[in-house]
N, CA and C atoms as a LAMMPS dump frame, in Angstrom:
ITEM: TIMESTEP
0
ITEM: NUMBER OF ATOMS
663
ITEM: BOX BOUNDS ff ff ff
-5.0000000000000000e+02 5.0000000000000000e+02
-5.0000000000000000e+02 5.0000000000000000e+02
-5.0000000000000000e+02 5.0000000000000000e+02
ITEM: ATOMS id mol type element x y z
1 1 1 N -87.522 -27.375 251.431
2 1 2 C -88.09 -28.21 252.594
3 1 3 C -88.331 -27.379 253.945
4 2 1 N -89.461 -27.346 254.492
5 2 2 C -89.773 -26.55 255.58
6 2 3 C -89.095 -27.166 256.899
7 3 1 N -88.481 -26.359 257.625
8 3 2 C -87.984 -26.915 258.869
9 3 3 C -89.095 -27.108 259.937
10 4 1 N -89.107 -28.311 260.52
11 4 2 C -90.226 -28.508 261.468
12 4 3 C -89.986 -27.487 262.678
13 5 1 N -91.232 -26.969 263.162
14 5 2 C -91.215 -26.028 264.342
15 5 3 C -90.756 -26.916 265.639
16 6 1 N -89.886 -26.079 266.466
17 6 2 C -89.43 -26.805 267.736
18 6 3 C -90.677 -26.986 268.695
19 7 1 N -90.813 -27.998 269.233
20 7 2 C -91.927 -28.35 270.163
21 7 3 C -91.647 -27.829 271.535
22 8 1 N -92.689 -27.397 272.385
23 8 2 C -92.614 -26.939 273.759
24 8 3 C -92.235 -28.137 274.582
25 9 1 N -91.296 -28.161 275.386
26 9 2 C -91.043 -29.265 276.22
27 9 3 C -91.664 -29.377 277.457
28 10 1 N -92.339 -30.428 277.993
29 10 2 C -93.023 -30.459 279.25
30 10 3 C -92.504 -31.438 280.002
31 11 1 N -92.301 -30.994 281.323
32 11 2 C -91.951 -31.946 282.522
33 11 3 C -93.139 -31.921 283.312
34 12 1 N -93.293 -33.164 283.977
35 12 2 C -94.386 -33.233 284.946
36 12 3 C -93.859 -34.074 286.144
37 13 1 N -94.368 -33.478 287.369
38 13 2 C -94.156 -33.988 288.692
39 13 3 C -95.41 -34.896 289.019
40 14 1 N -95.352 -36.12 288.95
41 14 2 C -96.505 -36.911 289.032
42 14 3 C -96.072 -38.469 289.407
43 15 1 N -96.862 -38.974 290.427
44 15 2 C -96.418 -40.284 290.94
45 15 3 C -97.236 -41.368 290.31
46 16 1 N -98.267 -41.153 289.541
47 16 2 C -99.066 -42.177 288.982
48 16 3 C -98.645 -42.559 287.458
49 17 1 N -97.849 -43.697 287.27
50 17 2 C -97.462 -43.938 285.964
51 17 3 C -98.596 -43.905 284.867
52 18 1 N -99.757 -44.425 285.09
53 18 2 C -100.76 -44.541 284.08
54 18 3 C -101.07 -43.057 283.722
55 19 1 N -101.13 -42.068 284.663
56 19 2 C -101.443 -40.736 284.247
57 19 3 C -100.345 -40.026 283.493
58 20 1 N -99.057 -40.377 283.864
59 20 2 C -97.928 -39.971 282.79
60 20 3 C -98.149 -40.48 281.493
61 21 1 N -98.573 -41.825 281.401
62 21 2 C -98.439 -42.348 280.123
63 21 3 C -99.767 -41.727 279.297
64 22 1 N -100.699 -41.508 279.887
65 22 2 C -101.895 -41.035 279.201
66 22 3 C -101.364 -39.402 278.698
67 23 1 N -100.782 -38.688 279.67
68 23 2 C -100.302 -37.355 279.285
69 23 3 C -99.32 -37.563 277.994
70 24 1 N -98.349 -38.41 278.101
71 24 2 C -97.514 -38.677 277.02
72 24 3 C -98.06 -39.052 275.733
73 25 1 N -99.181 -39.824 275.787
74 25 2 C -99.822 -40.121 274.583
75 25 3 C -100.671 -38.968 273.882
76 26 1 N -101.158 -38.064 274.8
77 26 2 C -101.785 -36.927 274.344
78 26 3 C -100.861 -36.042 273.769
79 27 1 N -99.745 -35.858 274.312
80 27 2 C -98.826 -34.859 273.612
81 27 3 C -98.208 -35.388 272.432
82 28 1 N -98.15 -36.759 272.239
83 28 2 C -97.609 -37.27 271.025
84 28 3 C -98.499 -36.99 269.842
85 29 1 N -99.805 -36.746 270.164
86 29 2 C -100.74 -36.507 269.006
87 29 3 C -100.813 -35.016 268.622
88 30 1 N -99.923 -34.19 269.354
89 30 2 C -100.046 -32.755 269.042
90 30 3 C -98.752 -32.549 268.12
91 31 1 N -98.714 -31.273 267.497
92 31 2 C -97.508 -30.836 266.852
93 31 3 C -96.842 -29.89 267.507
94 32 1 N -97.251 -29.514 268.744
95 32 2 C -96.516 -28.493 269.456
96 32 3 C -95.838 -28.766 270.888
97 33 1 N -96.22 -29.961 271.222
98 33 2 C -95.701 -30.288 272.716
99 33 3 C -95.018 -31.642 272.886
100 34 1 N -94.187 -31.811 273.665
101 34 2 C -93.376 -33.209 273.719
102 34 3 C -93.086 -33.424 275.256
103 35 1 N -93.334 -34.673 275.806
104 35 2 C -93.081 -34.889 277.12
105 35 3 C -91.556 -35.084 277.244
106 36 1 N -90.927 -34.22 278.097
107 36 2 C -89.491 -34.124 278.246
108 36 3 C -89.18 -35.239 279.239
109 37 1 N -89.767 -35.006 280.488
110 37 2 C -89.485 -35.991 281.663
111 37 3 C -90.503 -35.994 282.661
112 38 1 N -90.582 -37.09 283.425
113 38 2 C -91.427 -37.22 284.698
114 38 3 C -90.611 -37.375 285.992
115 39 1 N -91.213 -36.807 287.029
116 39 2 C -90.48 -36.841 288.317
117 39 3 C -91.341 -37.03 289.419
118 40 1 N -90.698 -37.581 290.522
119 40 2 C -91.457 -37.871 291.662
120 40 3 C -91.888 -36.57 292.524
121 41 1 N -91.199 -35.563 292.438
122 41 2 C -91.285 -34.434 293.178
123 41 3 C -90.761 -33.145 292.519
124 42 1 N -91.056 -31.927 292.817
125 42 2 C -90.439 -30.813 292.159
126 42 3 C -89.014 -30.725 292.466
127 43 1 N -88.596 -31.114 293.692
128 43 2 C -87.143 -31.261 294.121
129 43 3 C -86.373 -32.032 293.318
130 44 1 N -86.941 -33.017 292.955
131 44 2 C -86.268 -34.11 292.003
132 44 3 C -86.045 -33.317 290.597
133 45 1 N -87.096 -32.796 290.229
134 45 2 C -87.018 -32.093 288.913
135 45 3 C -85.874 -30.942 288.785
136 46 1 N -85.905 -30.198 289.905
137 46 2 C -84.921 -29.141 290.052
138 46 3 C -83.475 -29.72 289.992
139 47 1 N -83.361 -30.887 290.443
140 47 2 C -81.922 -31.457 290.547
141 47 3 C -81.65 -32.161 289.25
142 48 1 N -82.645 -32.273 288.411
143 48 2 C -82.345 -33.072 287.12
144 48 3 C -81.537 -32.225 286.134
145 49 1 N -80.929 -32.951 285.274
146 49 2 C -80.209 -32.423 284.137
147 49 3 C -80.993 -31.84 283.12
148 50 1 N -82.389 -32.01 283.107
149 50 2 C -83.231 -31.627 282.019
150 50 3 C -84.088 -30.222 282.402
151 51 1 N -83.942 -29.969 283.835
152 51 2 C -84.681 -28.827 284.245
153 51 3 C -84.536 -27.435 283.502
154 52 1 N -83.419 -27.189 283.091
155 52 2 C -83.342 -25.965 282.281
156 52 3 C -84.028 -25.991 280.911
157 53 1 N -84.36 -27.091 280.387
158 53 2 C -84.719 -27.133 279.188
159 53 3 C -86.411 -27.074 279.062
160 54 1 N -86.945 -27.406 280.276
161 54 2 C -88.507 -27.554 280.146
162 54 3 C -89.116 -25.99 279.936
163 55 1 N -90.093 -25.986 279.053
164 55 2 C -90.821 -24.885 278.741
165 55 3 C -92.036 -24.72 279.673
166 56 1 N -92.684 -26.006 280.021
167 56 2 C -93.798 -25.955 280.827
168 56 3 C -93.487 -27.149 281.924
169 57 1 N -93.866 -26.878 283.205
170 57 2 C -93.865 -27.748 284.252
171 57 3 C -95.195 -28.016 284.932
172 58 1 N -95.757 -29.268 284.873
173 58 2 C -96.906 -29.603 285.551
174 58 3 C -96.628 -30.269 286.843
175 59 1 N -97.289 -29.749 287.875
176 59 2 C -97.108 -30.327 289.193
177 59 3 C -98.449 -30.859 289.844
178 60 1 N -98.445 -32.111 290.246
179 60 2 C -99.649 -32.631 290.863
180 60 3 C -99.911 -32.018 292.147
181 61 1 N -101.082 -31.467 292.284
182 61 2 C -101.373 -30.83 293.646
183 61 3 C -101.449 -31.914 294.799
184 62 1 N -101.745 -33.088 294.18
185 62 2 C -101.858 -34.26 295.22
186 62 3 C -100.64 -34.482 296.025
187 63 1 N -99.338 -34.028 295.711
188 63 2 C -98.238 -34.106 296.449
189 63 3 C -98.24 -33.271 297.72
190 64 1 N -99.167 -32.291 297.714
191 64 2 C -99.343 -31.562 298.852
192 64 3 C -99.384 -30.217 298.568
193 65 1 N -100.197 -29.361 299.036
194 65 2 C -100.229 -27.948 298.77
195 65 3 C -99.011 -27.17 299.135
196 66 1 N -98.641 -27.517 300.451
197 66 2 C -97.302 -27.015 301.025
198 66 3 C -96.243 -27.193 300.226
199 67 1 N -95.947 -28.305 299.669
200 67 2 C -95.084 -28.721 298.705
201 67 3 C -94.923 -28.009 297.36
202 68 1 N -96.25 -27.766 296.913
203 68 2 C -96.349 -27.129 295.661
204 68 3 C -96.049 -25.586 295.906
205 69 1 N -96.364 -25.074 296.918
206 69 2 C -96.104 -23.505 297.191
207 69 3 C -94.554 -23.498 297.559
208 70 1 N -94.112 -24.482 298.122
209 70 2 C -92.578 -24.35 298.423
210 70 3 C -91.777 -24.288 296.981
211 71 1 N -92.336 -25.258 296.121
212 71 2 C -91.669 -25.341 294.889
213 71 3 C -91.861 -24.077 293.991
214 72 1 N -93.023 -23.451 294.034
215 72 2 C -93.3 -22.243 293.245
216 72 3 C -92.333 -21.193 293.858
217 73 1 N -92.099 -21.041 295.082
218 73 2 C -91.309 -19.948 295.863
219 73 3 C -89.736 -20.229 295.487
220 74 1 N -89.333 -21.465 295.171
221 74 2 C -88.028 -21.857 295
222 74 3 C -87.548 -21.781 293.53
223 75 1 N -88.582 -21.825 292.603
224 75 2 C -88.211 -21.731 291.311
225 75 3 C -87.358 -20.688 290.81
226 76 1 N -87.604 -19.342 291.245
227 76 2 C -86.787 -18.295 290.792
228 76 3 C -85.224 -18.394 291.021
229 77 1 N -85.07 -18.92 292.358
230 77 2 C -83.651 -19.131 292.77
231 77 3 C -83.13 -20.265 292.075
232 78 1 N -83.814 -21.29 291.754
233 78 2 C -83.491 -22.502 291.069
234 78 3 C -82.99 -22.27 289.734
235 79 1 N -83.437 -21.153 289.073
236 79 2 C -83.249 -20.944 287.691
237 79 3 C -82.486 -19.74 287.209
238 80 1 N -81.281 -19.507 287.807
239 80 2 C -80.613 -18.365 287.703
240 80 3 C -79.608 -18.439 286.542
241 81 1 N -79.596 -19.531 285.795
242 81 2 C -78.602 -19.608 284.736
243 81 3 C -78.753 -18.495 283.805
244 82 1 N -77.762 -18.077 283.219
245 82 2 C -77.95 -16.914 282.25
246 82 3 C -78.683 -17.258 281.035
247 83 1 N -79.787 -16.464 280.81
248 83 2 C -80.525 -16.639 279.62
249 83 3 C -81.628 -17.793 279.985
250 84 1 N -81.766 -18.175 281.118
251 84 2 C -82.705 -19.326 281.353
252 84 3 C -83.925 -18.779 281.924
253 85 1 N -85.04 -19.132 281.343
254 85 2 C -86.284 -18.564 281.629
255 85 3 C -87.122 -19.623 282.633
256 86 1 N -87.762 -19.155 283.661
257 86 2 C -88.566 -19.974 284.472
258 86 3 C -89.743 -20.552 283.64
259 87 1 N -89.941 -21.832 283.673
260 87 2 C -90.969 -22.545 282.944
261 87 3 C -92.32 -22.026 283.501
262 88 1 N -93.152 -22.142 282.547
263 88 2 C -94.756 -21.834 283.009
264 88 3 C -95.098 -23.095 283.726
265 89 1 N -95.648 -22.607 285.034
266 89 2 C -95.987 -23.866 285.78
267 89 3 C -97.582 -23.911 285.816
268 90 1 N -98.029 -25.31 285.597
269 90 2 C -99.389 -25.62 285.646
270 90 3 C -99.628 -26.576 286.823
271 91 1 N -100.624 -26.187 287.789
272 91 2 C -101.067 -27.151 288.886
273 91 3 C -102.288 -27.787 288.451
274 92 1 N -102.186 -29.227 288.639
275 92 2 C -103.299 -29.984 288.308
276 92 3 C -103.659 -30.772 289.432
277 93 1 N -104.855 -31.25 289.613
278 93 2 C -105.169 -32.15 290.713
279 93 3 C -106.65 -32.565 290.568
280 94 1 N -107.011 -33.541 291.346
281 94 2 C -108.4 -33.988 291.468
282 94 3 C -109.23 -33.093 292.266
283 95 1 N -108.647 -32.442 293.23
284 95 2 C -109.232 -31.504 294.19
285 95 3 C -108.535 -30.309 294.428
286 96 1 N -108.999 -29.164 294.018
287 96 2 C -108.092 -27.932 294.26
288 96 3 C -109.315 -26.83 294.839
289 97 1 N -109.05 -26.333 295.988
290 97 2 C -110.012 -25.276 296.43
291 97 3 C -109.717 -24.039 296.041
292 98 1 N -110.635 -23.177 296.284
293 98 2 C -110.532 -21.647 295.923
294 98 3 C -109.325 -21.185 296.343
295 99 1 N -109.216 -21.205 297.695
296 99 2 C -108.023 -20.618 298.538
297 99 3 C -106.774 -21.187 297.908
298 100 1 N -106.631 -22.34 297.673
299 100 2 C -105.386 -22.951 297.054
300 100 3 C -105.068 -22.379 295.849
301 101 1 N -106.105 -22.484 294.906
302 101 2 C -105.94 -21.98 293.493
303 101 3 C -105.325 -20.525 293.46
304 102 1 N -105.873 -19.698 294.386
305 102 2 C -105.48 -18.271 294.32
306 102 3 C -104.016 -18.175 294.914
307 103 1 N -103.772 -18.96 295.923
308 103 2 C -102.382 -18.912 296.419
309 103 3 C -101.456 -19.352 295.446
310 104 1 N -101.649 -20.433 294.69
311 104 2 C -100.824 -20.948 293.666
312 104 3 C -100.524 -19.813 292.576
313 105 1 N -101.705 -19.193 292.066
314 105 2 C -101.519 -18.01 291.155
315 105 3 C -100.621 -16.942 291.718
316 106 1 N -100.915 -16.482 293.115
317 106 2 C -100.289 -15.521 293.652
318 106 3 C -98.665 -15.859 293.805
319 107 1 N -98.355 -16.956 293.826
320 107 2 C -97.109 -17.545 293.967
321 107 3 C -96.31 -17.721 292.643
322 108 1 N -97.018 -17.596 291.622
323 108 2 C -96.411 -17.679 290.262
324 108 3 C -96.86 -18.683 289.373
325 109 1 N -97.813 -19.565 289.807
326 109 2 C -98.312 -20.649 288.695
327 109 3 C -99.048 -20.057 287.703
328 110 1 N -99.203 -20.457 286.461
329 110 2 C -99.634 -19.972 285.301
330 110 3 C -100.932 -20.652 284.949
331 111 1 N -101.109 -21.78 285.396
332 111 2 C -102.295 -22.661 284.856
333 111 3 C -102.892 -23.378 286.151
334 112 1 N -104.295 -23.491 286.112
335 112 2 C -104.905 -24.206 287.126
336 112 3 C -105.956 -25.109 286.521
337 113 1 N -105.834 -26.431 286.66
338 113 2 C -106.757 -27.289 285.883
339 113 3 C -106.984 -28.59 286.791
340 114 1 N -108.196 -29.185 286.572
341 114 2 C -108.417 -30.532 287.17
342 114 3 C -108.155 -31.568 286.353
343 115 1 N -107.683 -32.661 287.021
344 115 2 C -107.415 -33.853 286.263
345 115 3 C -108.55 -34.313 285.639
346 116 1 N -109.632 -34.044 286.048
347 116 2 C -110.938 -34.524 285.334
348 116 3 C -111.38 -33.583 284.101
349 117 1 N -110.429 -32.672 283.865
350 117 2 C -110.782 -31.768 282.615
351 117 3 C -110.725 -32.703 281.301
352 118 1 N -111.572 -32.174 280.36
353 118 2 C -111.513 -32.852 279.024
354 118 3 C -110.102 -32.587 278.404
355 119 1 N -109.824 -33.332 277.383
356 119 2 C -108.584 -33.254 276.803
357 119 3 C -108.355 -31.873 276.015
358 120 1 N -109.504 -31.279 275.438
359 120 2 C -109.381 -30.125 274.79
360 120 3 C -108.843 -28.891 275.825
361 121 1 N -109.572 -29.088 276.983
362 121 2 C -109.35 -28.028 278.137
363 121 3 C -107.802 -28.083 278.441
364 122 1 N -107.346 -29.348 278.706
365 122 2 C -105.993 -29.505 279.099
366 122 3 C -104.998 -28.89 278.092
367 123 1 N -105.221 -29.298 276.663
368 123 2 C -104.559 -28.628 275.711
369 123 3 C -104.596 -27.124 275.651
370 124 1 N -105.865 -26.609 275.868
371 124 2 C -105.862 -25.034 275.844
372 124 3 C -104.985 -24.444 276.905
373 125 1 N -105.043 -25.131 278.116
374 125 2 C -104.152 -24.736 279.207
375 125 3 C -102.84 -24.763 278.945
376 126 1 N -102.23 -25.88 278.258
377 126 2 C -100.881 -25.936 277.815
378 126 3 C -100.583 -24.888 276.864
379 127 1 N -101.339 -24.66 275.835
380 127 2 C -101.106 -23.57 274.926
381 127 3 C -100.982 -22.211 275.6
382 128 1 N -101.927 -21.989 276.271
383 128 2 C -101.867 -20.666 277.063
384 128 3 C -100.678 -20.367 277.855
385 129 1 N -100.341 -21.506 278.652
386 129 2 C -99.222 -21.222 279.561
387 129 3 C -97.816 -21.196 278.731
388 130 1 N -97.843 -21.921 277.606
389 130 2 C -96.589 -22.067 276.757
390 130 3 C -96.326 -20.708 276.118
391 131 1 N -97.495 -19.996 275.835
392 131 2 C -97.373 -18.701 275.24
393 131 3 C -97.218 -17.587 276.267
394 132 1 N -97.092 -17.873 277.53
395 132 2 C -96.836 -16.838 278.658
396 132 3 C -97.968 -16.314 279.139
397 133 1 N -99.239 -16.992 278.932
398 133 2 C -100.419 -16.375 279.449
399 133 3 C -100.757 -17.17 280.671
400 134 1 N -101.786 -16.699 281.497
401 134 2 C -102.426 -17.488 282.592
402 134 3 C -103.767 -18.045 282.22
403 135 1 N -104.118 -19.294 282.717
404 135 2 C -105.271 -19.951 282.364
405 135 3 C -105.786 -20.671 283.538
406 136 1 N -107.209 -20.873 283.762
407 136 2 C -107.702 -21.795 284.731
408 136 3 C -109.079 -22.123 284.306
409 137 1 N -109.647 -23.216 284.959
410 137 2 C -111.128 -23.588 284.719
411 137 3 C -111.806 -22.732 285.934
412 138 1 N -112.938 -22.056 285.522
413 138 2 C -113.66 -21.422 286.575
414 138 3 C -114.433 -22.402 287.557
415 139 1 N -114.624 -23.701 287.017
416 139 2 C -115.212 -24.691 287.736
417 139 3 C -114.465 -25.008 288.952
418 140 1 N -113.112 -24.395 289.123
419 140 2 C -112.396 -24.772 290.36
420 140 3 C -112.961 -24.097 291.446
421 141 1 N -113.707 -22.99 291.191
422 141 2 C -114.188 -22.177 292.344
423 141 3 C -115.668 -22.421 292.524
424 142 1 N -115.882 -22.338 293.9
425 142 2 C -117.215 -22.694 294.342
426 142 3 C -118.279 -21.521 293.928
427 143 1 N -117.721 -20.24 294.054
428 143 2 C -118.483 -19.08 293.606
429 143 3 C -118.46 -19.066 292.275
430 144 1 N -119.639 -18.846 291.685
431 144 2 C -119.802 -18.532 290.184
432 144 3 C -119.242 -17.071 289.973
433 145 1 N -118.389 -16.848 289.082
434 145 2 C -117.93 -15.533 288.829
435 145 3 C -118.666 -14.978 287.538
436 146 1 N -119.482 -13.918 287.887
437 146 2 C -120.309 -13.43 286.713
438 146 3 C -119.441 -12.85 285.617
439 147 1 N -119.769 -13.24 284.352
440 147 2 C -118.914 -12.676 283.241
441 147 3 C -119.186 -11.16 282.873
442 148 1 N -120.424 -10.806 283.399
443 148 2 C -120.917 -9.391 283.214
444 148 3 C -120.686 -8.563 284.445
445 149 1 N -119.778 -8.988 285.433
446 149 2 C -119.592 -8.199 286.541
447 149 3 C -119.053 -6.9 286.189
448 150 1 N -119.656 -5.8 286.892
449 150 2 C -119.123 -4.31 286.65
450 150 3 C -117.582 -4.198 286.708
451 151 1 N -117.115 -3.398 285.792
452 151 2 C -115.747 -3.061 285.808
453 151 3 C -115.244 -2.356 287.047
454 152 1 N -114.022 -2.435 287.247
455 152 2 C -113.491 -1.709 288.497
456 152 3 C -113.627 -0.167 288.462
457 153 1 N -114.073 0.347 287.236
458 153 2 C -114.377 1.828 287.246
459 153 3 C -115.76 2.047 287.757
460 154 1 N -116.505 1.174 288.145
461 154 2 C -117.669 1.437 288.914
462 154 3 C -117.536 1.523 290.427
463 155 1 N -116.361 1.2 290.809
464 155 2 C -115.984 1.166 292.225
465 155 3 C -115.323 2.477 292.54
466 156 1 N -115.526 3.014 293.849
467 156 2 C -114.801 4.283 294.24
468 156 3 C -113.229 4.035 294.327
469 157 1 N -112.429 5.06 294.221
470 157 2 C -111.024 4.902 294.346
471 157 3 C -110.55 4.036 295.686
472 158 1 N -111.142 4.248 296.705
473 158 2 C -110.985 3.487 297.973
474 158 3 C -111.252 1.897 297.737
475 159 1 N -112.443 1.691 297.152
476 159 2 C -112.751 0.397 296.833
477 159 3 C -112.047 -0.375 295.932
478 160 1 N -111.429 0.429 294.964
479 160 2 C -110.524 -0.165 294.116
480 160 3 C -109.238 -0.536 294.777
481 161 1 N -108.736 0.191 295.758
482 161 2 C -107.6 -0.021 296.504
483 161 3 C -107.698 -1.24 297.307
484 162 1 N -108.832 -1.334 297.916
485 162 2 C -109.269 -2.616 298.702
486 162 3 C -109.262 -3.877 297.793
487 163 1 N -109.776 -3.713 296.683
488 163 2 C -109.876 -4.827 295.697
489 163 3 C -108.499 -5.321 295.197
490 164 1 N -107.684 -4.235 295.029
491 164 2 C -106.142 -4.634 294.629
492 164 3 C -105.587 -5.458 295.583
493 165 1 N -105.719 -5.039 296.934
494 165 2 C -105.194 -5.87 298.049
495 165 3 C -105.763 -7.158 298.367
496 166 1 N -107.003 -7.289 298.081
497 166 2 C -107.575 -8.703 298.083
498 166 3 C -107.005 -9.509 297.144
499 167 1 N -106.863 -9.047 295.853
500 167 2 C -106.288 -9.843 294.805
501 167 3 C -104.847 -10.306 295.146
502 168 1 N -104.173 -9.465 295.941
503 168 2 C -102.853 -9.93 296.286
504 168 3 C -102.659 -10.634 297.583
505 169 1 N -103.912 -11.052 298.031
506 169 2 C -104.014 -12.067 299.27
507 169 3 C -104.023 -11.357 300.48
508 170 1 N -104.127 -10.163 300.657
509 170 2 C -104.131 -9.506 301.883
510 170 3 C -105.329 -9.917 302.775
511 171 1 N -105.233 -9.918 303.973
512 171 2 C -106.302 -10.25 304.876
513 171 3 C -106.981 -8.814 305.477
514 172 1 N -108.191 -8.699 305.94
515 172 2 C -108.741 -7.621 306.355
516 172 3 C -107.862 -6.607 307.27
517 173 1 N -107.249 -7.294 308.212
518 173 2 C -106.493 -6.485 309.097
519 173 3 C -105.059 -5.98 308.427
520 174 1 N -104.618 -6.705 307.519
521 174 2 C -103.559 -6.159 306.713
522 174 3 C -103.807 -5.068 305.798
523 175 1 N -105.086 -5.222 305.187
524 175 2 C -105.666 -4.134 304.432
525 175 3 C -105.787 -2.784 305.21
526 176 1 N -106.275 -2.925 306.335
527 176 2 C -106.645 -1.807 307.118
528 176 3 C -105.259 -1.206 307.613
529 177 1 N -104.275 -2.023 307.765
530 177 2 C -102.862 -1.417 308.195
531 177 3 C -102.32 -0.724 306.944
532 178 1 N -102.471 -1.34 305.763
533 178 2 C -101.834 -0.806 304.56
534 178 3 C -102.327 0.571 304.209
535 179 1 N -103.767 0.633 304.391
536 179 2 C -104.492 1.812 303.975
537 179 3 C -104.704 2.844 305.184
538 180 1 N -104.339 2.466 306.217
539 180 2 C -104.446 3.365 307.437
540 180 3 C -105.786 3.56 307.849
541 181 1 N -106.617 2.48 307.662
542 181 2 C -108.097 2.545 308.225
543 181 3 C -108.412 1.491 309.075
544 182 1 N -109.449 1.514 309.721
545 182 2 C -109.95 0.39 310.629
546 182 3 C -110.485 -0.856 309.997
547 183 1 N -110.269 -1.975 310.647
548 183 2 C -110.748 -3.261 310.023
549 183 3 C -112.07 -3.24 309.778
550 184 1 N -112.882 -2.46 310.591
551 184 2 C -114.458 -2.453 310.39
552 184 3 C -114.654 -1.666 309.059
553 185 1 N -113.933 -0.656 308.786
554 185 2 C -114.173 0.048 307.615
555 185 3 C -113.917 -0.776 306.334
556 186 1 N -112.665 -1.694 306.476
557 186 2 C -112.564 -2.596 305.413
558 186 3 C -113.758 -3.374 305.065
559 187 1 N -114.349 -3.898 306.14
560 187 2 C -115.532 -4.839 306.031
561 187 3 C -116.704 -4.082 305.25
562 188 1 N -116.84 -2.663 305.551
563 188 2 C -117.737 -2.035 304.907
564 188 3 C -117.611 -1.9 303.39
565 189 1 N -116.325 -1.65 303.193
566 189 2 C -115.864 -1.371 301.802
567 189 3 C -116.22 -2.848 300.979
568 190 1 N -115.714 -3.873 301.577
569 190 2 C -115.874 -5.199 301.028
570 190 3 C -117.389 -5.467 300.746
571 191 1 N -118.288 -5.043 301.635
572 191 2 C -119.8 -5.192 301.491
573 191 3 C -120.349 -4.523 300.336
574 192 1 N -119.759 -3.231 300.112
575 192 2 C -120.182 -2.408 298.987
576 192 3 C -119.716 -3.075 297.603
577 193 1 N -118.388 -3.54 297.718
578 193 2 C -117.829 -4.086 296.528
579 193 3 C -118.586 -5.355 296.132
580 194 1 N -118.956 -6.223 297.175
581 194 2 C -119.729 -7.457 296.767
582 194 3 C -121.047 -7.053 296.148
583 195 1 N -121.775 -5.937 296.747
584 195 2 C -122.882 -5.512 296.316
585 195 3 C -122.859 -5.06 294.808
586 196 1 N -121.753 -4.273 294.314
587 196 2 C -121.625 -3.681 293.104
588 196 3 C -121.295 -4.899 292.061
589 197 1 N -120.387 -5.733 292.515
590 197 2 C -119.941 -6.801 291.602
591 197 3 C -120.809 -7.924 291.437
592 198 1 N -121.802 -8.242 292.355
593 198 2 C -122.556 -9.453 292.368
594 198 3 C -121.833 -10.698 292.832
595 199 1 N -120.484 -10.479 293.317
596 199 2 C -119.639 -11.577 293.75
597 199 3 C -119.625 -11.737 295.362
598 200 1 N -119.764 -12.856 295.825
599 200 2 C -119.854 -13.02 297.359
600 200 3 C -118.679 -13.995 297.681
601 201 1 N -117.806 -13.303 298.375
602 201 2 C -116.538 -14.215 298.853
603 201 3 C -115.23 -13.668 298.198
604 202 1 N -114.235 -13.342 299.134
605 202 2 C -113.058 -12.745 298.623
606 202 3 C -112.217 -13.541 297.573
607 203 1 N -112.462 -14.868 297.468
608 203 2 C -111.71 -15.608 296.514
609 203 3 C -112.284 -15.267 295.07
610 204 1 N -113.622 -15.336 295.182
611 204 2 C -114.346 -15.011 293.866
612 204 3 C -114.038 -13.549 293.411
613 205 1 N -113.938 -12.682 294.511
614 205 2 C -113.627 -11.243 294.222
615 205 3 C -112.305 -11.155 293.637
616 206 1 N -111.265 -11.746 294.093
617 206 2 C -109.954 -11.665 293.601
618 206 3 C -109.841 -12.306 292.239
619 207 1 N -110.669 -13.399 291.813
620 207 2 C -110.689 -13.932 290.62
621 207 3 C -111.237 -12.929 289.6
622 208 1 N -112.367 -12.472 290.055
623 208 2 C -113.024 -11.33 289.157
624 208 3 C -112.08 -10.216 288.626
625 209 1 N -111.449 -9.736 289.801
626 209 2 C -110.485 -8.651 289.419
627 209 3 C -109.398 -9.042 288.558
628 210 1 N -108.771 -10.293 288.75
629 210 2 C -107.752 -10.769 287.881
630 210 3 C -108.16 -10.93 286.432
631 211 1 N -109.408 -11.544 286.26
632 211 2 C -109.939 -11.762 284.854
633 211 3 C -110.125 -10.323 284.262
634 212 1 N -110.716 -9.448 285.017
635 212 2 C -111.069 -8.236 284.347
636 212 3 C -109.845 -7.347 283.843
637 213 1 N -108.782 -7.62 284.554
638 213 2 C -107.502 -7.014 284.293
639 213 3 C -106.74 -7.79 283.166
640 214 1 N -107.203 -8.893 282.718
641 214 2 C -106.756 -9.678 281.671
642 214 3 C -105.532 -10.501 282.087
643 215 1 N -105.406 -10.716 283.561
644 215 2 C -104.279 -11.618 284.012
645 215 3 C -104.538 -12.941 283.695
646 216 1 N -105.835 -13.46 283.782
647 216 2 C -106.049 -14.867 283.57
648 216 3 C -107.208 -15.066 282.588
649 217 1 N -107.184 -16.166 282.019
650 217 2 C -108.318 -16.573 281.149
651 217 3 C -109.031 -17.587 281.919
652 218 1 N -110.457 -17.504 281.947
653 218 2 C -111.16 -18.597 282.538
654 218 3 C -111.868 -19.306 281.404
655 219 1 N -112.128 -20.655 281.622
656 219 2 C -112.819 -21.405 280.695
657 219 3 C -113.859 -22.314 281.426
658 220 1 N -115.101 -22.074 281.096
659 220 2 C -116.002 -22.815 281.768
660 220 3 C -116.238 -24.343 281.238
661 221 1 N -116.632 -25.16 281.936
662 221 2 C -116.799 -26.595 281.396
663 221 3 C -118.29 -27.014 281.655
């Protein structure tokens, strides 16, 4: 007799009971996931007895972007038990801006998905994050991210440095200080990068760079 595969345990920080019920029903229909617990806030989850068992943690962005970022920053120090791994974090919400999504990713989130996503997309996100990968809907972003954008090898070494810092969330003045150049020179480099990649806007540029490096997987809807 074959031993059943262990399911990935999912905790969720969500205040809408009907949403939790819907998620629970969806996971019951899978062979790979099980809803472990629901909490009103990330702080409540961190204090719970089941926190160290969760493989995936879903946090509702509706709780507040500041609270979500605070939770992401606290997770490493809250999970120092020997042999305990930080759960893969998915941020979901009805409304997520480009800037918020990138900040969540840069702070350690693995998945970004809208609550309006279809069930297949939500499951794809769960599978990717449970496997240790990052995943997001490209519809979160206002700027369309060309799938055939030139690779970073088409950029000059200095442009590649600027793009790397943009991906890390640096502002123009901070990039100038880091590279020892003038802020005006940073703007010129960004202008050339935008022209070469066909992407307009630093959020879309950061997303393009992360995708080309294989850090994240995008799914169009």
